[in-house]
A tleap script that builds the chain and sets N, CA, C and O, in Angstrom:
source leaprc.protein.ff14SB
mol = sequence {
  NMET MET LEU LEU GLU HIE ALA GLN THR VAL
  GLU HIE ARG LEU THR ASP HIE GLU LYS ARG
  LEU GLN HIE LEU GLU LYS GLN ASP ILE LYS
  LYS ASP GLU ARG ILE GLU ASN MET GLU GLN
  ASN PHE LEU LYS LEU GLU ASN THR ILE LEU
  LYS GLU ASN GLN GLU THR ARG ASN LEU PHE
  LYS GLU ILE THR SER ARG GLN TRP SER LEU
  ILE GLU GLY ARG GLU LYS ALA GLU GLU ALA
  LYS GLU ILE ARG GLU TYR GLU LEU ASN ALA
  SER GLU LYS LYS ASP GLU LEU GLU PHE ARG
  LYS GLN LYS PHE SER SER TYR LEU GLU LEU
  ALA ILE LYS LEU LEU THR ALA GLY GLY LEU
  ILE TYR LEU LEU ILE GLU SER LEU LEU ARG
  CASN
}
set mol.1.N position { 0.633 -1.119 0.146 }
set mol.1.CA position { 0.210 0.036 -0.061 }
set mol.1.C position { 0.747 1.287 -0.266 }
set mol.1.O position { 0.308 2.200 -0.966 }
set mol.2.N position { 1.882 1.234 0.510 }
set mol.2.CA position { 2.724 2.316 0.745 }
set mol.2.C position { 3.305 2.536 -0.753 }
set mol.2.O position { 3.243 3.617 -1.339 }
set mol.3.N position { 3.817 1.481 -1.231 }
set mol.3.CA position { 4.005 1.385 -2.692 }
set mol.3.C position { 3.047 2.186 -3.539 }
set mol.3.O position { 3.378 3.127 -4.260 }
set mol.4.N position { 1.910 1.750 -3.389 }
set mol.4.CA position { 0.992 2.473 -4.342 }
set mol.4.C position { 0.732 3.680 -4.095 }
set mol.4.O position { 0.478 4.417 -5.047 }
set mol.5.N position { 0.725 4.301 -2.485 }
set mol.5.CA position { 0.735 5.663 -2.112 }
set mol.5.C position { 2.022 6.412 -2.811 }
set mol.5.O position { 1.991 7.472 -3.436 }
set mol.6.N position { 3.122 5.610 -2.546 }
set mol.6.CA position { 4.253 6.481 -3.052 }
set mol.6.C position { 4.356 6.737 -4.544 }
set mol.6.O position { 5.062 7.656 -4.957 }
set mol.7.N position { 3.527 5.787 -5.533 }
set mol.7.CA position { 3.651 5.786 -6.876 }
set mol.7.C position { 2.616 6.915 -7.260 }
set mol.7.O position { 2.886 7.756 -8.118 }
set mol.8.N position { 1.249 6.884 -6.485 }
set mol.8.CA position { 0.460 8.345 -6.696 }
set mol.8.C position { 1.236 9.440 -6.345 }
set mol.8.O position { 1.243 10.454 -7.043 }
set mol.9.N position { 1.844 9.339 -5.400 }
set mol.9.CA position { 2.452 10.984 -4.997 }
set mol.9.C position { 3.470 11.294 -6.090 }
set mol.9.O position { 3.510 12.464 -6.470 }
set mol.10.N position { 4.375 10.328 -6.703 }
set mol.10.CA position { 5.251 10.564 -7.678 }
set mol.10.C position { 4.418 10.771 -8.951 }
set mol.10.O position { 4.850 11.520 -9.827 }
set mol.11.N position { 3.456 10.254 -9.067 }
set mol.11.CA position { 2.558 10.473 -10.422 }
set mol.11.C position { 2.192 12.027 -10.284 }
set mol.11.O position { 2.415 12.865 -11.157 }
set mol.12.N position { 1.574 12.278 -9.005 }
set mol.12.CA position { 1.005 13.556 -8.956 }
set mol.12.C position { 2.072 14.650 -8.772 }
set mol.12.O position { 1.767 15.806 -9.067 }
set mol.13.N position { 3.287 14.371 -8.312 }
set mol.13.CA position { 4.384 15.318 -8.577 }
set mol.13.C position { 4.762 15.452 -9.953 }
set mol.13.O position { 5.092 16.539 -10.427 }
set mol.14.N position { 4.721 14.246 -10.699 }
set mol.14.CA position { 5.142 14.382 -12.196 }
set mol.14.C position { 4.322 15.205 -12.913 }
set mol.14.O position { 4.707 15.914 -13.843 }
set mol.15.N position { 2.818 15.107 -12.367 }
set mol.15.CA position { 1.799 15.607 -13.343 }
set mol.15.C position { 1.758 17.277 -12.840 }
set mol.15.O position { 1.510 18.149 -13.673 }
set mol.16.N position { 1.979 17.558 -11.649 }
set mol.16.CA position { 2.248 18.864 -11.239 }
set mol.16.C position { 3.393 19.591 -11.713 }
set mol.16.O position { 3.381 20.792 -11.981 }
set mol.17.N position { 4.606 18.650 -11.828 }
set mol.17.CA position { 5.578 19.470 -12.513 }
set mol.17.C position { 5.546 19.539 -13.828 }
set mol.17.O position { 6.269 20.401 -14.327 }
set mol.18.N position { 4.797 18.756 -14.671 }
set mol.18.CA position { 4.374 18.967 -15.968 }
set mol.18.C position { 3.581 20.158 -16.185 }
set mol.18.O position { 3.837 20.930 -17.109 }
set mol.19.N position { 2.601 20.345 -15.350 }
set mol.19.CA position { 1.776 21.631 -15.496 }
set mol.19.C position { 2.523 22.977 -15.268 }
set mol.19.O position { 2.285 23.988 -15.930 }
set mol.20.N position { 3.525 22.893 -14.190 }
set mol.20.CA position { 4.435 24.197 -13.905 }
set mol.20.C position { 5.234 24.086 -15.171 }
set mol.20.O position { 5.624 25.173 -15.596 }
set mol.21.N position { 5.547 23.104 -15.826 }
set mol.21.CA position { 6.627 23.535 -17.017 }
set mol.21.C position { 5.869 23.990 -18.096 }
set mol.21.O position { 6.414 24.792 -18.855 }
set mol.22.N position { 4.737 23.646 -18.314 }
set mol.22.CA position { 3.870 24.034 -19.400 }
set mol.22.C position { 3.531 25.620 -19.158 }
set mol.22.O position { 3.571 26.471 -20.047 }
set mol.23.N position { 3.181 25.862 -17.749 }
set mol.23.CA position { 2.764 27.134 -17.316 }
set mol.23.C position { 4.297 28.119 -17.490 }
set mol.23.O position { 4.344 29.268 -17.929 }
set mol.24.N position { 5.042 27.589 -17.184 }
set mol.24.CA position { 6.646 28.600 -17.501 }
set mol.24.C position { 6.786 28.667 -18.998 }
set mol.24.O position { 7.223 29.698 -19.510 }
set mol.25.N position { 6.447 27.642 -19.722 }
set mol.25.CA position { 6.735 27.835 -21.211 }
set mol.25.C position { 5.869 28.776 -21.912 }
set mol.25.O position { 6.202 29.341 -22.954 }
set mol.26.N position { 4.671 28.945 -21.279 }
set mol.26.CA position { 3.550 29.777 -21.860 }
set mol.26.C position { 4.087 31.358 -21.357 }
set mol.26.O position { 4.150 32.325 -22.117 }
set mol.27.N position { 4.413 31.367 -20.059 }
set mol.27.CA position { 4.917 32.578 -19.633 }
set mol.27.C position { 6.257 33.057 -20.529 }
set mol.27.O position { 6.458 34.195 -20.953 }
set mol.28.N position { 6.982 32.066 -20.673 }
set mol.28.CA position { 8.035 32.420 -21.696 }
set mol.28.C position { 7.831 32.994 -23.050 }
set mol.28.O position { 8.516 33.870 -23.578 }
set mol.29.N position { 6.808 32.388 -23.536 }
set mol.29.CA position { 6.506 32.754 -24.932 }
set mol.29.C position { 5.813 34.109 -24.689 }
set mol.29.O position { 6.101 34.988 -25.501 }
set mol.30.N position { 4.943 34.426 -23.699 }
set mol.30.CA position { 4.481 35.799 -23.614 }
set mol.30.C position { 5.571 36.844 -23.339 }
set mol.30.O position { 5.609 37.927 -23.923 }
set mol.31.N position { 6.590 36.388 -22.268 }
set mol.31.CA position { 7.830 37.423 -22.433 }
set mol.31.C position { 8.368 37.687 -23.504 }
set mol.31.O position { 8.741 38.834 -23.752 }
set mol.32.N position { 8.533 36.575 -24.441 }
set mol.32.CA position { 9.287 36.756 -25.744 }
set mol.32.C position { 8.362 37.663 -26.581 }
set mol.32.O position { 8.844 38.535 -27.304 }
set mol.33.N position { 7.150 37.478 -26.493 }
set mol.33.CA position { 6.157 38.384 -27.533 }
set mol.33.C position { 6.269 39.872 -26.943 }
set mol.33.O position { 6.323 40.831 -27.713 }
set mol.34.N position { 6.299 40.021 -25.642 }
set mol.34.CA position { 6.500 41.476 -25.117 }
set mol.34.C position { 7.773 41.982 -25.370 }
set mol.34.O position { 7.886 43.203 -25.470 }
set mol.35.N position { 8.806 41.229 -25.499 }
set mol.35.CA position { 10.044 41.504 -25.674 }
set mol.35.C position { 10.150 42.141 -27.133 }
set mol.35.O position { 10.673 43.240 -27.321 }
set mol.36.N position { 9.590 41.326 -28.185 }
set mol.36.CA position { 9.593 41.580 -29.421 }
set mol.36.C position { 8.994 42.992 -29.576 }
set mol.36.O position { 9.524 43.996 -30.051 }
set mol.37.N position { 7.634 42.809 -29.007 }
set mol.37.CA position { 6.712 44.174 -29.152 }
set mol.37.C position { 7.551 45.301 -28.652 }
set mol.37.O position { 7.719 46.285 -29.372 }
set mol.38.N position { 8.014 45.236 -27.631 }
set mol.38.CA position { 9.113 46.370 -27.018 }
set mol.38.C position { 10.245 46.726 -28.131 }
set mol.38.O position { 10.515 47.882 -28.456 }
set mol.39.N position { 10.784 45.724 -28.594 }
set mol.39.CA position { 11.804 46.021 -29.642 }
set mol.39.C position { 11.293 46.582 -30.885 }
set mol.39.O position { 12.054 47.282 -31.553 }
set mol.40.N position { 10.083 46.362 -31.290 }
set mol.40.CA position { 9.592 46.948 -32.449 }
set mol.40.C position { 9.127 48.328 -32.110 }
set mol.40.O position { 9.323 49.250 -32.901 }
set mol.41.N position { 8.569 48.494 -31.063 }
set mol.41.CA position { 8.286 49.975 -30.553 }
set mol.41.C position { 9.306 50.774 -30.280 }
set mol.41.O position { 9.160 51.992 -30.382 }
set mol.42.N position { 10.692 50.133 -29.830 }
set mol.42.CA position { 11.683 50.829 -29.824 }
set mol.42.C position { 12.238 51.361 -31.187 }
set mol.42.O position { 12.642 52.511 -31.365 }
set mol.43.N position { 12.202 50.335 -32.151 }
set mol.43.CA position { 12.571 51.043 -33.378 }
set mol.43.C position { 11.830 51.859 -34.170 }
set mol.43.O position { 12.258 52.558 -35.089 }
set mol.44.N position { 10.353 51.725 -33.674 }
set mol.44.CA position { 9.381 52.895 -34.184 }
set mol.44.C position { 9.652 54.227 -33.449 }
set mol.44.O position { 9.482 55.287 -34.052 }
set mol.45.N position { 10.036 54.206 -32.267 }
set mol.45.CA position { 10.536 55.179 -31.557 }
set mol.45.C position { 11.829 55.938 -32.005 }
set mol.45.O position { 12.015 57.154 -32.014 }
set mol.46.N position { 12.622 54.998 -32.352 }
set mol.46.CA position { 13.878 55.545 -32.920 }
set mol.46.C position { 13.995 56.260 -34.278 }
set mol.46.O position { 14.679 57.252 -34.530 }
set mol.47.N position { 13.189 55.558 -35.106 }
set mol.47.CA position { 12.670 56.078 -36.394 }
set mol.47.C position { 12.024 57.454 -36.182 }
set mol.47.O position { 12.302 58.463 -36.830 }
set mol.48.N position { 11.244 57.375 -35.322 }
set mol.48.CA position { 10.278 58.636 -35.167 }
set mol.48.C position { 11.485 59.929 -34.704 }
set mol.48.O position { 11.560 61.037 -35.236 }
set mol.49.N position { 12.186 59.509 -33.797 }
set mol.49.CA position { 13.363 60.564 -33.383 }
set mol.49.C position { 13.985 61.047 -34.362 }
set mol.49.O position { 14.062 62.258 -34.570 }
set mol.50.N position { 14.572 60.047 -35.178 }
set mol.50.CA position { 15.355 60.448 -36.177 }
set mol.50.C position { 14.976 61.210 -37.349 }
set mol.50.O position { 15.693 61.921 -38.053 }
set mol.51.N position { 13.508 60.905 -37.470 }
set mol.51.CA position { 12.922 61.756 -38.361 }
set mol.51.C position { 12.581 63.075 -37.938 }
set mol.51.O position { 12.527 64.007 -38.740 }
set mol.52.N position { 12.337 63.208 -36.670 }
set mol.52.CA position { 12.124 64.442 -35.958 }
set mol.52.C position { 13.361 65.480 -35.995 }
set mol.52.O position { 13.285 66.685 -36.235 }
set mol.53.N position { 14.497 64.741 -35.704 }
set mol.53.CA position { 15.856 65.194 -35.606 }
set mol.53.C position { 16.093 65.730 -36.938 }
set mol.53.O position { 16.490 66.890 -37.050 }
set mol.54.N position { 15.853 64.865 -38.145 }
set mol.54.CA position { 16.224 65.455 -39.494 }
set mol.54.C position { 15.214 66.730 -39.872 }
set mol.54.O position { 15.627 67.677 -40.542 }
set mol.55.N position { 13.914 66.657 -39.396 }
set mol.55.CA position { 13.157 67.701 -39.832 }
set mol.55.C position { 13.470 69.172 -39.031 }
set mol.55.O position { 13.128 70.304 -39.373 }
set mol.56.N position { 14.256 68.732 -37.824 }
set mol.56.CA position { 14.747 70.090 -36.865 }
set mol.56.C position { 15.802 70.467 -37.582 }
set mol.56.O position { 15.945 71.682 -37.724 }
set mol.57.N position { 16.700 69.645 -38.148 }
set mol.57.CA position { 17.997 70.053 -38.748 }
set mol.57.C position { 17.387 70.674 -40.024 }
set mol.57.O position { 17.903 71.769 -40.246 }
set mol.58.N position { 16.705 70.417 -40.687 }
set mol.58.CA position { 16.225 71.023 -41.955 }
set mol.58.C position { 15.584 72.306 -41.468 }
set mol.58.O position { 15.792 73.306 -42.155 }
set mol.59.N position { 14.908 72.411 -40.491 }
set mol.59.CA position { 14.133 73.720 -40.055 }
set mol.59.C position { 15.245 74.797 -39.616 }
set mol.59.O position { 15.135 75.947 -40.042 }
set mol.60.N position { 16.341 74.438 -38.753 }
set mol.60.CA position { 17.391 75.153 -38.419 }
set mol.60.C position { 18.104 75.606 -39.731 }
set mol.60.O position { 18.450 76.775 -39.902 }
set mol.61.N position { 18.296 74.670 -40.600 }
set mol.61.CA position { 18.951 75.333 -41.824 }
set mol.61.C position { 18.406 76.183 -42.719 }
set mol.61.O position { 19.093 76.943 -43.401 }
set mol.62.N position { 16.954 76.103 -42.785 }
set mol.62.CA position { 16.143 76.980 -43.484 }
set mol.62.C position { 16.178 78.215 -42.732 }
set mol.62.O position { 16.232 79.270 -43.364 }
set mol.63.N position { 16.153 78.227 -41.434 }
set mol.63.CA position { 16.004 79.403 -40.671 }
set mol.63.C position { 17.425 80.158 -40.773 }
set mol.63.O position { 17.391 81.383 -40.894 }
set mol.64.N position { 18.752 79.460 -40.729 }
set mol.64.CA position { 19.667 80.009 -40.791 }
set mol.64.C position { 20.018 80.662 -42.101 }
set mol.64.O position { 20.770 81.635 -42.157 }
set mol.65.N position { 19.413 80.062 -43.239 }
set mol.65.CA position { 19.700 80.441 -44.776 }
set mol.65.C position { 18.712 81.809 -44.818 }
set mol.65.O position { 19.038 82.823 -45.437 }
set mol.66.N position { 17.537 81.685 -44.111 }
set mol.66.CA position { 16.639 82.972 -44.098 }
set mol.66.C position { 17.588 84.234 -43.361 }
set mol.66.O position { 17.744 85.364 -43.823 }
set mol.67.N position { 18.080 83.770 -42.273 }
set mol.67.CA position { 18.760 84.872 -41.429 }
set mol.67.C position { 19.874 85.131 -42.477 }
set mol.67.O position { 19.755 86.289 -42.879 }
set mol.68.N position { 20.842 84.535 -43.033 }
set mol.68.CA position { 21.858 84.929 -43.982 }
set mol.68.C position { 21.148 85.797 -45.029 }
set mol.68.O position { 21.646 86.894 -45.282 }
set mol.69.N position { 20.325 85.511 -45.494 }
set mol.69.CA position { 19.579 86.131 -46.794 }
set mol.69.C position { 19.257 87.625 -46.264 }
set mol.69.O position { 19.520 88.599 -46.969 }
set mol.70.N position { 18.654 87.755 -44.939 }
set mol.70.CA position { 18.327 89.012 -44.440 }
set mol.70.C position { 19.614 89.720 -44.206 }
set mol.70.O position { 19.757 90.828 -44.722 }
set mol.71.N position { 20.502 89.241 -43.534 }
set mol.71.CA position { 21.742 89.893 -43.321 }
set mol.71.C position { 22.310 90.308 -44.583 }
set mol.71.O position { 22.787 91.442 -44.601 }
set mol.72.N position { 22.360 89.577 -45.710 }
set mol.72.CA position { 23.023 89.940 -46.888 }
set mol.72.C position { 22.135 91.465 -47.423 }
set mol.72.O position { 22.687 92.536 -47.673 }
set mol.73.N position { 20.875 91.224 -47.490 }
set mol.73.CA position { 19.996 92.224 -48.058 }
set mol.73.C position { 20.362 93.491 -47.190 }
set mol.73.O position { 20.537 94.582 -47.733 }
set mol.74.N position { 20.452 93.347 -46.072 }
set mol.74.CA position { 20.666 94.497 -45.042 }
set mol.74.C position { 21.988 95.260 -45.493 }
set mol.74.O position { 22.046 96.460 -45.761 }
set mol.75.N position { 23.087 94.311 -45.532 }
set mol.75.CA position { 24.102 94.784 -45.948 }
set mol.75.C position { 24.405 95.583 -47.186 }
set mol.75.O position { 25.119 96.582 -47.277 }
set mol.76.N position { 23.595 94.831 -48.308 }
set mol.76.CA position { 23.328 95.496 -49.814 }
set mol.76.C position { 22.715 96.633 -49.665 }
set mol.76.O position { 23.154 97.567 -50.336 }
set mol.77.N position { 21.617 96.871 -48.817 }
set mol.77.CA position { 20.971 97.967 -48.451 }
set mol.77.C position { 21.948 99.192 -47.848 }
set mol.77.O position { 22.032 100.308 -48.361 }
set mol.78.N position { 22.545 98.823 -46.854 }
set mol.78.CA position { 23.520 99.906 -46.367 }
set mol.78.C position { 24.371 100.340 -47.273 }
set mol.78.O position { 24.429 101.530 -47.584 }
set mol.79.N position { 25.156 99.380 -47.819 }
set mol.79.CA position { 26.286 99.589 -49.113 }
set mol.79.C position { 25.528 100.641 -50.087 }
set mol.79.O position { 26.090 101.687 -50.410 }
set mol.80.N position { 24.397 100.358 -50.480 }
set mol.80.CA position { 23.536 101.268 -51.498 }
set mol.80.C position { 23.391 102.752 -51.020 }
set mol.80.O position { 23.536 103.732 -51.751 }
set mol.81.N position { 23.070 102.776 -49.633 }
set mol.81.CA position { 22.606 103.822 -48.855 }
set mol.81.C position { 23.936 104.744 -49.018 }
set mol.81.O position { 23.858 105.886 -49.470 }
set mol.82.N position { 25.104 104.182 -48.632 }
set mol.82.CA position { 26.502 104.812 -48.366 }
set mol.82.C position { 26.712 105.370 -50.173 }
set mol.82.O position { 27.024 106.494 -50.567 }
set mol.83.N position { 26.485 104.441 -50.785 }
set mol.83.CA position { 26.754 105.018 -52.342 }
set mol.83.C position { 26.158 106.260 -52.699 }
set mol.83.O position { 26.759 107.252 -53.112 }
set mol.84.N position { 24.772 106.120 -52.487 }
set mol.84.CA position { 23.962 107.242 -52.529 }
set mol.84.C position { 24.417 108.561 -51.954 }
set mol.84.O position { 24.477 109.668 -52.489 }
set mol.85.N position { 24.714 108.184 -50.776 }
set mol.85.CA position { 25.166 109.500 -49.907 }
set mol.85.C position { 26.421 110.165 -50.491 }
set mol.85.O position { 26.632 111.373 -50.592 }
set mol.86.N position { 27.227 109.126 -50.862 }
set mol.86.CA position { 28.543 109.452 -51.343 }
set mol.86.C position { 28.309 110.208 -52.696 }
set mol.86.O position { 29.058 111.174 -52.840 }
set mol.87.N position { 27.448 109.979 -53.696 }
set mol.87.CA position { 27.265 110.541 -54.834 }
set mol.87.C position { 26.452 111.772 -54.793 }
set mol.87.O position { 26.547 112.659 -55.642 }
set mol.88.N position { 25.525 111.809 -53.628 }
set mol.88.CA position { 24.822 112.987 -53.367 }
set mol.88.C position { 25.872 114.073 -52.925 }
set mol.88.O position { 25.910 115.209 -53.399 }
set mol.89.N position { 26.839 113.515 -51.824 }
set mol.89.CA position { 27.926 114.619 -51.388 }
set mol.89.C position { 28.886 114.874 -52.674 }
set mol.89.O position { 29.316 116.027 -52.660 }
set mol.90.N position { 29.279 114.209 -53.637 }
set mol.90.CA position { 29.814 114.714 -54.625 }
set mol.90.C position { 29.239 115.546 -55.405 }
set mol.90.O position { 29.887 116.472 -55.893 }
set mol.91.N position { 27.855 115.366 -55.680 }
set mol.91.CA position { 27.121 116.253 -56.493 }
set mol.91.C position { 26.988 117.511 -55.897 }
set mol.91.O position { 27.132 118.485 -56.636 }
set mol.92.N position { 26.702 117.723 -54.516 }
set mol.92.CA position { 26.678 118.887 -53.968 }
set mol.92.C position { 27.742 119.445 -53.973 }
set mol.92.O position { 27.769 120.659 -54.178 }
set mol.93.N position { 28.823 118.782 -53.768 }
set mol.93.CA position { 30.263 119.537 -53.906 }
set mol.93.C position { 30.631 119.976 -55.318 }
set mol.93.O position { 31.432 120.897 -55.476 }
set mol.94.N position { 30.068 119.344 -56.356 }
set mol.94.CA position { 30.348 119.806 -57.813 }
set mol.94.C position { 29.534 121.052 -57.858 }
set mol.94.O position { 29.969 122.137 -58.242 }
set mol.95.N position { 28.129 120.786 -57.374 }
set mol.95.CA position { 27.403 122.257 -57.601 }
set mol.95.C position { 28.026 123.457 -57.033 }
set mol.95.O position { 28.183 124.490 -57.683 }
set mol.96.N position { 28.402 123.293 -55.723 }
set mol.96.CA position { 29.177 124.497 -55.069 }
set mol.96.C position { 30.201 124.735 -55.730 }
set mol.96.O position { 30.454 125.934 -55.852 }
set mol.97.N position { 30.967 123.948 -56.258 }
set mol.97.CA position { 32.314 124.393 -56.956 }
set mol.97.C position { 31.894 125.119 -57.980 }
set mol.97.O position { 32.454 126.205 -58.131 }
set mol.98.N position { 30.817 124.729 -58.946 }
set mol.98.CA position { 30.325 125.495 -59.960 }
set mol.98.C position { 29.548 126.852 -59.606 }
set mol.98.O position { 29.589 127.905 -60.242 }
set mol.99.N position { 28.872 126.587 -58.507 }
set mol.99.CA position { 28.502 128.236 -57.892 }
set mol.99.C position { 29.504 129.011 -57.674 }
set mol.99.O position { 29.349 130.140 -58.140 }
set mol.100.N position { 30.629 128.796 -57.054 }
set mol.100.CA position { 31.725 129.580 -56.890 }
set mol.100.C position { 32.400 130.007 -58.239 }
set mol.100.O position { 32.868 131.131 -58.422 }
set mol.101.N position { 32.402 129.126 -59.045 }
set mol.101.CA position { 32.895 129.449 -60.419 }
set mol.101.C position { 32.252 130.451 -60.957 }
set mol.101.O position { 32.886 131.434 -61.341 }
set mol.102.N position { 31.016 130.390 -61.068 }
set mol.102.CA position { 30.078 131.349 -61.647 }
set mol.102.C position { 30.153 132.684 -60.808 }
set mol.102.O position { 30.192 133.785 -61.357 }
set mol.103.N position { 30.168 132.543 -59.690 }
set mol.103.CA position { 30.152 133.921 -58.751 }
set mol.103.C position { 31.438 134.576 -59.082 }
set mol.103.O position { 31.388 135.737 -59.487 }
set mol.104.N position { 32.709 133.922 -58.951 }
set mol.104.CA position { 33.966 134.333 -59.266 }
set mol.104.C position { 33.698 134.982 -60.762 }
set mol.104.O position { 33.856 136.172 -61.033 }
set mol.105.N position { 33.365 134.201 -61.456 }
set mol.105.CA position { 33.228 134.891 -63.052 }
set mol.105.C position { 32.406 135.985 -63.189 }
set mol.105.O position { 32.750 136.861 -63.983 }
set mol.106.N position { 31.218 136.119 -62.464 }
set mol.106.CA position { 30.470 137.275 -62.319 }
set mol.106.C position { 31.200 138.367 -61.784 }
set mol.106.O position { 31.210 139.420 -62.422 }
set mol.107.N position { 31.892 138.264 -60.571 }
set mol.107.CA position { 32.572 139.247 -60.356 }
set mol.107.C position { 33.597 139.718 -60.953 }
set mol.107.O position { 33.878 140.916 -60.920 }
set mol.108.N position { 34.369 138.723 -61.650 }
set mol.108.CA position { 35.483 139.292 -62.728 }
set mol.108.C position { 34.977 140.047 -63.801 }
set mol.108.O position { 35.563 141.068 -64.162 }
set mol.109.N position { 33.907 139.635 -64.371 }
set mol.109.CA position { 33.214 140.216 -65.239 }
set mol.109.C position { 32.638 141.782 -64.980 }
set mol.109.O position { 32.562 142.634 -65.866 }
set mol.110.N position { 32.279 141.959 -63.674 }
set mol.110.CA position { 31.703 142.991 -63.330 }
set mol.110.C position { 32.875 143.873 -63.307 }
set mol.110.O position { 32.872 144.931 -63.937 }
set mol.111.N position { 33.938 143.461 -62.566 }
set mol.111.CA position { 35.045 144.296 -62.424 }
set mol.111.C position { 35.640 144.836 -63.845 }
set mol.111.O position { 35.953 146.025 -63.915 }
set mol.112.N position { 35.774 144.138 -64.772 }
set mol.112.CA position { 36.203 144.262 -66.056 }
set mol.112.C position { 35.503 145.452 -66.637 }
set mol.112.O position { 35.995 146.468 -67.129 }
set mol.113.N position { 34.064 145.057 -66.453 }
set mol.113.CA position { 32.924 146.015 -66.968 }
set mol.113.C position { 33.208 147.585 -66.225 }
set mol.113.O position { 33.059 148.586 -66.925 }
set mol.114.N position { 33.586 147.707 -64.903 }
set mol.114.CA position { 33.543 148.901 -64.227 }
set mol.114.C position { 35.046 149.302 -64.734 }
set mol.114.O position { 35.142 150.466 -65.124 }
set mol.115.N position { 36.064 148.620 -64.777 }
set mol.115.CA position { 37.217 148.917 -65.097 }
set mol.115.C position { 37.431 149.641 -66.415 }
set mol.115.O position { 38.103 150.659 -66.584 }
set mol.116.N position { 36.771 148.973 -67.292 }
set mol.116.CA position { 36.533 149.304 -68.782 }
set mol.116.C position { 35.631 150.615 -68.804 }
set mol.116.O position { 36.014 151.609 -69.420 }
set mol.117.N position { 34.536 150.591 -68.179 }
set mol.117.CA position { 33.802 151.699 -68.098 }
set mol.117.C position { 34.281 153.111 -67.587 }
set mol.117.O position { 34.014 154.219 -68.051 }
set mol.118.N position { 35.106 152.749 -66.443 }
set mol.118.CA position { 35.891 153.791 -66.055 }
set mol.118.C position { 37.070 154.361 -66.723 }
set mol.118.O position { 37.406 155.538 -66.599 }
set mol.119.N position { 37.641 153.552 -67.381 }
set mol.119.CA position { 38.587 153.937 -68.369 }
set mol.119.C position { 37.835 154.838 -69.582 }
set mol.119.O position { 38.324 155.921 -69.904 }
set mol.120.N position { 36.803 154.404 -70.136 }
set mol.120.CA position { 35.881 155.146 -70.872 }
set mol.120.C position { 35.544 156.652 -70.429 }
set mol.120.O position { 35.592 157.653 -71.144 }
set mol.121.N position { 35.194 156.567 -69.094 }
set mol.121.CA position { 34.646 157.802 -68.556 }
set mol.121.C position { 36.041 158.758 -68.549 }
set mol.121.O position { 36.099 159.926 -68.932 }
set mol.122.N position { 37.009 158.044 -68.078 }
set mol.122.CA position { 38.236 158.998 -67.843 }
set mol.122.C position { 38.762 159.405 -69.179 }
set mol.122.O position { 39.201 160.550 -69.286 }
set mol.123.N position { 38.770 158.700 -70.090 }
set mol.123.CA position { 39.015 159.100 -71.441 }
set mol.123.C position { 37.909 160.296 -72.055 }
set mol.123.O position { 38.307 161.130 -72.868 }
set mol.124.N position { 36.756 160.276 -71.659 }
set mol.124.CA position { 35.657 161.025 -71.878 }
set mol.124.C position { 36.046 162.502 -71.303 }
set mol.124.O position { 36.189 163.511 -71.994 }
set mol.125.N position { 36.189 162.405 -69.842 }
set mol.125.CA position { 36.516 163.583 -69.147 }
set mol.125.C position { 37.885 164.232 -69.643 }
set mol.125.O position { 37.952 165.460 -69.686 }
set mol.126.N position { 38.908 163.507 -69.995 }
set mol.126.CA position { 40.059 163.969 -70.349 }
set mol.126.C position { 39.908 164.655 -71.760 }
set mol.126.O position { 40.576 165.658 -72.008 }
set mol.127.N position { 39.056 164.138 -72.666 }
set mol.127.CA position { 39.019 164.786 -73.948 }
set mol.127.C position { 38.218 165.945 -73.757 }
set mol.127.O position { 38.587 166.973 -74.325 }
set mol.128.N position { 37.119 165.969 -73.013 }
set mol.128.CA position { 36.391 167.176 -72.488 }
set mol.128.C position { 37.070 168.052 -72.159 }
set mol.128.O position { 36.841 169.159 -72.645 }
set mol.129.N position { 38.086 167.896 -71.273 }
set mol.129.CA position { 38.853 169.126 -70.594 }
set mol.129.C position { 40.031 169.597 -71.673 }
set mol.129.O position { 40.552 170.712 -71.682 }
set mol.130.N position { 40.297 168.638 -72.469 }
set mol.130.CA position { 41.495 169.280 -73.417 }
set mol.130.C position { 40.817 170.123 -74.543 }
set mol.130.O position { 41.544 170.810 -75.261 }
set mol.131.N position { 39.453 170.110 -74.741 }
set mol.131.CA position { 38.852 170.564 -75.578 }
set mol.131.C position { 38.483 172.038 -74.980 }
set mol.131.O position { 37.814 172.825 -75.649 }
savepdb mol mol.pdb
quit
């Protein structure tokens, strides 16, 4: 009887052990599936991060390009302003020089006319006095 009880206990243990092994195998499969899902999610996340990183870099490149364009445009505008101011100053100086020349010419012409007229008046008075 003892042998029979012992056989039933061993059989019971064997069955119980078999059930536990099956349960562990199922758990192992579930863990493998979870790990695989996690790896897939990790890859998706990694791809998303890489994509966002690329988009961010492209955005920064575009912003930087726009800033350089604005800076270059501002520099060109400042250069054009300086050129206009230089040309305006040169034109004003040229006009001032022309005005001085005309003024001097007018004074010279007036002096010549006065001297010439004075010489004529002198000759006229001298001829009247001789007569």
